[in-house]
C-alpha positions as CSV (number, residue, x, y, z in Angstrom):
1,X,-10.5,39.7,-70.8
2,X,-12.4,42.7,-69.5
3,X,-10.4,45.0,-67.1
4,X,-12.1,45.8,-63.8
5,X,-11.8,48.6,-61.4
6,X,-10.4,46.4,-58.7
7,X,-7.7,45.2,-61.2
8,X,-6.6,48.9,-61.8
9,X,-6.6,49.3,-58.1
10,X,-4.4,46.4,-57.6
11,X,-1.9,47.3,-60.1
12,X,-1.8,51.1,-59.1
13,X,-1.7,50.3,-55.3
14,X,-4.8,52.1,-54.2
15,X,-8.4,51.3,-53.2
16,X,-11.3,50.6,-55.7
17,X,-13.0,53.6,-54.4
18,X,-10.1,55.9,-55.1
19,X,-10.0,54.5,-58.6
20,X,-13.8,54.8,-59.1
21,X,-13.6,58.7,-57.9
22,X,-10.8,59.3,-60.5
23,X,-12.3,57.4,-63.5
24,X,-15.7,59.0,-62.9
25,X,-14.1,62.4,-62.5
26,X,-15.7,63.0,-59.3
27,X,-14.8,65.5,-56.7
28,X,-12.2,64.4,-54.3
29,X,-9.2,65.4,-52.1
30,X,-6.9,62.9,-54.2
31,X,-3.5,64.2,-55.2
32,X,-3.1,65.1,-58.6
33,X,0.1,62.9,-59.1
34,X,-2.1,59.8,-57.7
35,X,-4.8,60.8,-60.3
36,X,-2.5,60.9,-63.0
37,X,-0.9,57.7,-61.9
38,X,-4.4,55.9,-61.9
39,X,-5.1,57.3,-65.3
40,X,-1.7,56.1,-66.8
41,X,-2.4,52.7,-65.0
42,X,-5.8,52.3,-66.5
43,X,-4.7,53.3,-70.1
44,X,-1.7,50.8,-69.9
45,X,-4.1,48.1,-68.7
46,X,-6.3,49.3,-71.9
47,X,-9.4,49.9,-69.6
48,X,-12.2,51.0,-71.7
49,X,-14.8,53.3,-69.9
50,X,-18.3,52.8,-70.6
51,X,-21.5,54.0,-69.0
52,X,-19.8,54.4,-65.8
53,X,-18.0,52.2,-63.2
54,X,-20.0,49.0,-62.0
55,X,-20.2,49.8,-58.4
56,X,-21.6,46.2,-57.7
57,X,-18.0,45.3,-57.9
58,X,-17.5,46.9,-54.5
59,X,-18.2,45.4,-51.2
60,X,-21.3,46.3,-49.3
61,X,-21.3,49.6,-47.6
62,X,-21.2,48.9,-43.8
63,X,-24.1,50.9,-42.2
64,X,-26.0,51.5,-39.0
65,X,-29.8,52.7,-38.9
66,X,-30.3,55.4,-36.2
67,X,-33.7,56.4,-35.1
68,X,-34.1,59.6,-33.4
69,X,-37.2,61.0,-31.7
70,X,-37.2,64.7,-32.4
71,X,-35.4,66.6,-35.3
72,X,-36.0,69.9,-33.7
73,X,-34.4,69.1,-30.4
74,X,-30.8,70.4,-30.3
75,X,-29.6,67.7,-28.0
76,X,-30.9,65.0,-30.2
77,X,-29.4,66.7,-33.3
78,X,-25.9,66.8,-31.7
79,X,-26.2,63.3,-30.6
80,X,-27.1,62.2,-34.2
81,X,-24.0,64.2,-35.5
82,X,-21.7,62.9,-33.0
83,X,-22.7,59.2,-33.6
84,X,-22.4,59.5,-37.3
85,X,-18.9,61.0,-36.9
86,X,-17.7,58.2,-34.5
87,X,-19.4,55.8,-36.9
88,X,-17.6,57.2,-39.9
89,X,-14.3,56.8,-38.1
90,X,-14.8,53.2,-38.0
91,X,-15.9,52.8,-41.6
92,X,-19.8,52.9,-41.0
93,X,-22.3,55.0,-42.9
94,X,-25.4,56.0,-40.6
95,X,-29.0,56.2,-41.9
96,X,-31.0,58.6,-39.5
97,X,-34.8,58.6,-39.2
98,X,-36.4,61.3,-37.3
99,X,-39.8,60.2,-35.8
100,X,-41.2,63.3,-34.1
101,X,-41.6,60.8,-31.1
102,X,-44.6,59.2,-32.8
103,X,-45.1,55.6,-32.2
104,X,-46.4,55.0,-36.1
105,X,-43.5,57.0,-37.4
106,X,-41.3,54.8,-35.2
107,X,-42.6,51.7,-36.8
108,X,-42.2,53.0,-40.2
109,X,-38.6,54.1,-39.6
110,X,-38.0,50.4,-38.4
111,X,-39.3,49.0,-41.6
112,X,-37.5,51.5,-43.9
113,X,-34.2,50.7,-42.1
114,X,-34.8,46.9,-42.4
115,X,-35.4,47.3,-46.1
116,X,-32.0,49.0,-46.4
117,X,-30.4,45.8,-44.9
118,X,-28.5,47.8,-42.2
119,X,-26.0,46.1,-40.2
120,X,-27.2,47.2,-36.9
121,X,-29.7,49.5,-35.0
122,X,-29.0,52.5,-32.6
123,X,-32.4,53.6,-31.2
124,X,-33.4,56.5,-29.2
125,X,-37.1,55.0,-28.2
126,X,-40.2,57.1,-28.5
127,X,-41.5,58.4,-25.2
128,X,-44.6,56.1,-25.6
129,X,-42.6,52.9,-25.8
130,X,-44.6,50.3,-24.0
131,X,-43.9,46.4,-23.5
132,X,-45.4,45.6,-26.9
133,X,-42.7,47.9,-28.6
134,X,-40.0,46.4,-26.7
135,X,-41.4,42.8,-27.9
136,X,-40.9,44.0,-31.5
137,X,-37.4,45.0,-30.9
138,X,-36.7,41.8,-29.1
139,X,-38.1,39.8,-32.1
140,X,-35.9,41.7,-34.3
141,X,-32.9,40.9,-32.1
142,X,-33.6,37.3,-32.2
143,X,-33.5,37.5,-35.9
144,X,-29.9,38.6,-35.9
145,X,-30.4,42.3,-35.7
146,X,-27.9,43.7,-33.4
147,X,-29.2,47.0,-31.6
148,X,-28.0,49.4,-28.9
149,X,-30.6,51.7,-27.1
150,X,-29.6,55.1,-26.5
151,X,-30.6,57.9,-23.9
152,X,-34.0,56.6,-23.0
153,X,-34.5,53.1,-21.3
154,X,-36.8,50.4,-22.1
155,X,-38.7,48.3,-19.6
156,X,-36.1,45.6,-19.4
157,X,-32.5,45.0,-20.3
158,X,-32.5,43.2,-23.5
159,X,-29.7,44.9,-25.4
160,X,-27.0,47.3,-24.4
161,X,-27.9,50.7,-23.3
162,X,-26.0,54.0,-23.2
163,X,-27.3,57.0,-21.1
164,X,-26.1,59.7,-19.1
165,X,-26.8,59.3,-15.4
166,X,-29.9,61.4,-15.3
167,X,-30.6,61.2,-11.6
168,X,-27.1,62.5,-11.0
169,X,-27.7,65.2,-13.4
170,X,-30.9,66.3,-11.8
171,X,-29.0,66.3,-8.4
172,X,-25.9,68.4,-9.4
173,X,-28.3,70.9,-11.1
174,X,-30.2,71.2,-7.9
175,X,-27.2,71.2,-5.6
176,X,-25.6,74.1,-7.8
177,X,-28.7,76.4,-7.0
178,X,-28.7,75.2,-3.4
179,X,-25.0,76.2,-3.1
180,X,-26.0,79.7,-4.3
181,X,-28.4,80.1,-1.5
182,X,-31.7,79.0,-3.1
183,X,-34.2,76.9,-1.2
184,X,-37.4,77.4,-3.2
185,X,-36.2,75.7,-6.3
186,X,-38.9,74.7,-8.9
187,X,-38.3,71.9,-11.4
188,X,-39.7,71.3,-14.9
189,X,-39.3,68.1,-16.9
190,X,-41.3,66.3,-19.8
191,X,-43.9,63.6,-19.5
192,X,-44.0,62.0,-15.9
193,X,-43.7,58.7,-17.9
194,X,-40.4,59.4,-19.7
195,X,-37.4,57.6,-18.2
196,X,-35.3,60.8,-18.3
197,X,-38.0,62.9,-16.5
198,X,-38.4,60.5,-13.8
199,X,-34.7,60.1,-13.2
200,X,-34.0,63.7,-13.1
201,X,-36.7,64.4,-10.6
202,X,-35.3,61.8,-8.5
203,X,-32.0,63.7,-8.4
204,X,-33.8,66.8,-7.7
205,X,-35.5,65.3,-4.8
206,X,-32.2,63.6,-3.4
207,X,-30.7,66.9,-3.5
208,X,-33.3,68.7,-1.6
209,X,-33.4,65.8,1.0
210,X,-29.7,66.1,1.5
211,X,-29.9,69.9,2.1
212,X,-33.0,69.2,4.5
213,X,-35.2,71.2,2.4
214,X,-38.7,69.8,2.3
215,X,-39.8,68.6,-1.2
216,X,-43.1,70.5,-2.5
217,X,-44.8,68.6,-5.4
218,X,-46.5,71.8,-6.3
219,X,-43.4,73.2,-7.7
220,X,-42.6,70.2,-10.0
221,X,-44.0,70.9,-13.5
222,X,-44.5,68.3,-16.0
223,X,-45.3,68.8,-19.8
224,X,-43.0,68.4,-22.7
225,X,-39.4,69.0,-23.5
226,X,-40.2,72.0,-25.5
227,X,-40.3,75.8,-25.4
228,X,-44.0,76.1,-24.8
229,X,-43.8,74.0,-21.6
230,X,-40.8,76.1,-20.3
231,X,-42.9,79.2,-20.9
232,X,-46.3,77.8,-19.3
233,X,-44.2,76.4,-16.4
234,X,-42.5,79.4,-15.7
235,X,-45.8,81.0,-15.1
236,X,-47.0,78.5,-12.7
237,X,-43.7,78.3,-10.8
238,X,-43.2,82.0,-10.3
239,X,-46.8,82.4,-8.9
240,X,-45.8,79.8,-6.4
241,X,-42.8,81.8,-5.2
242,X,-39.6,79.9,-6.6
243,X,-36.3,81.8,-6.9
244,X,-34.7,79.4,-9.0
245,X,-35.6,76.8,-11.7
246,X,-34.2,73.5,-12.8
247,X,-35.2,73.2,-16.7
248,X,-35.5,69.9,-18.1
249,X,-33.6,71.0,-21.2
250,X,-32.3,73.8,-22.9
251,X,-35.5,74.4,-24.9
252,X,-37.8,74.7,-21.8
253,X,-35.0,77.1,-20.3
254,X,-35.6,79.3,-23.2
255,X,-39.3,79.1,-22.7
256,X,-38.6,80.6,-19.2
257,X,-36.4,83.3,-21.0
258,X,-39.3,84.4,-23.1
259,X,-41.7,84.5,-20.2
260,X,-39.3,86.2,-18.2
261,X,-38.8,88.9,-20.8
262,X,-42.5,89.4,-21.3
263,X,-43.2,89.8,-17.7
264,X,-40.1,91.9,-16.7
265,X,-38.7,89.2,-14.5
266,X,-34.8,89.7,-14.5
267,X,-32.4,86.7,-15.1
268,X,-30.7,86.0,-12.9
269,X,-31.1,89.0,-10.4
270,X,-35.0,87.8,-9.9
271,X,-34.9,84.5,-11.0
272,X,-31.9,82.0,-11.3
273,X,-32.1,79.4,-14.0
274,X,-30.2,76.3,-15.1
275,X,-30.7,74.3,-18.2
276,X,-29.9,70.8,-19.3
277,X,-28.0,69.4,-22.4
278,X,-25.5,72.5,-22.8
279,X,-26.5,72.8,-26.5
280,X,-25.1,75.6,-28.8
281,X,-28.1,77.9,-27.9
282,X,-26.9,78.3,-24.5
283,X,-24.3,81.0,-25.1
284,X,-27.0,82.9,-27.7
285,X,-29.7,83.5,-25.1
286,X,-30.0,87.1,-23.5
287,X,-28.0,86.0,-20.4
288,X,-25.7,82.9,-21.4
289,X,-27.3,79.9,-19.7
290,X,-25.5,77.7,-17.0
291,X,-26.4,74.2,-18.1
292,X,-25.6,70.4,-17.5
293,X,-23.7,68.6,-20.1
294,X,-24.5,64.9,-20.7
295,X,-21.1,64.0,-22.1
296,X,-22.7,63.4,-25.6
297,X,-19.3,62.8,-27.2
298,X,-18.5,60.0,-25.1
299,X,-21.9,58.6,-25.2
300,X,-21.9,58.6,-28.9
301,X,-18.3,56.8,-29.0
302,X,-19.5,54.1,-26.7
303,X,-22.9,53.3,-28.5
304,X,-20.9,53.0,-31.8
305,X,-18.4,50.8,-30.1
306,X,-21.0,48.6,-28.6
307,X,-22.8,48.2,-31.7
308,X,-19.7,47.4,-33.8
309,X,-18.9,44.6,-31.2
310,X,-22.4,43.2,-31.4
311,X,-22.1,43.3,-35.3
312,X,-18.8,41.7,-35.3
313,X,-19.4,39.2,-32.6
314,X,-19.3,35.6,-34.3
315,X,-22.9,34.2,-33.7
316,X,-21.5,30.7,-32.7
317,X,-19.6,32.5,-29.7
318,X,-21.3,32.8,-26.5
319,X,-22.8,36.2,-26.5
320,X,-21.6,38.9,-23.8
321,X,-24.7,39.6,-21.7
322,X,-26.4,43.0,-22.3
323,X,-25.4,46.0,-19.9
324,X,-26.4,49.4,-19.1
325,X,-23.7,52.1,-19.4
326,X,-24.0,55.6,-17.6
327,X,-21.8,58.7,-18.1
328,X,-21.3,61.3,-15.8
329,X,-22.9,64.7,-16.5
330,X,-21.5,67.9,-15.3
331,X,-22.2,71.5,-14.9
332,X,-21.2,74.2,-17.4
333,X,-21.3,77.6,-15.6
334,X,-22.3,80.8,-17.3
335,X,-24.2,83.7,-16.2
336,X,-27.9,82.7,-15.5
337,X,-27.5,81.9,-11.8
338,X,-26.9,84.2,-8.9
339,X,-26.9,84.2,-5.2
340,X,-30.3,84.6,-3.3
341,X,-29.5,88.3,-3.0
342,X,-29.3,88.5,-6.7
343,X,-25.7,88.9,-7.0
344,X,-23.7,86.8,-9.1
345,X,-21.0,84.8,-7.4
């Protein structure tokens, strides 16, 4: 009778994957005495090594598919890293697809992940997501594919959705500048149709209203969540006399830094600036950037927890209704904001 990997694993008291690593002499952190024990057991059982271990003996690897819109965006890169980390702790591997926020790439990514027979999907929708795209996701869900949306909402609640409270984030960023004495505060965000843009502007307006500062639509700048929009937006907003800017993300804030450097505008003495996402680049900027942290680690942990629950939920049981989960952002103070008199407080 042919001796199999699982037989050796049972006899040696270790997992089949550990036996596979040792027999194939693959790099690992397995202790030397454990390796010797496995090899001795295999020899005693007269195991014969052929062309390699048959990996079809092992159970199917548990996998998620994750669709991420922008590889160059540090926030999404960090979110993908955090999600993969939490998934790994639960025994899942994550296949990540980046779509460059393109709807056709989004469809291609979905097809590719379905071909890999993933157990579930974590989706950050493209910014051009419409009702037809939602219909496609609903049809996948009806066919037994568990999914959770992350960061950007769809038009309707049809599956669990995890995000930061973007309205609150826009409000606390603006409040922070108001507390430093600013009243002429510009705001720059991505496309007006993007969920996160709309919510952050709502929070910005709410903070102004609470402080009895009139809202001026002329100092809200829409574009993309990128460096070029930050640079172009800085030119427009400074021309309109702002003393402070709430940037839609840290990339936009970096664009403001570039413009300020080129035009000899001093941050924070002449222009106060607050970013959004609290990416690693914040401390590397000319003046370390104050930024809003979205609580990415907690969001990643929650999205993994929810997807596993949906995957492992018996189909015959009544399914728990889909819900939205909001996490509270907070301001991380550094050096890019000063009082209206130019003094750091």
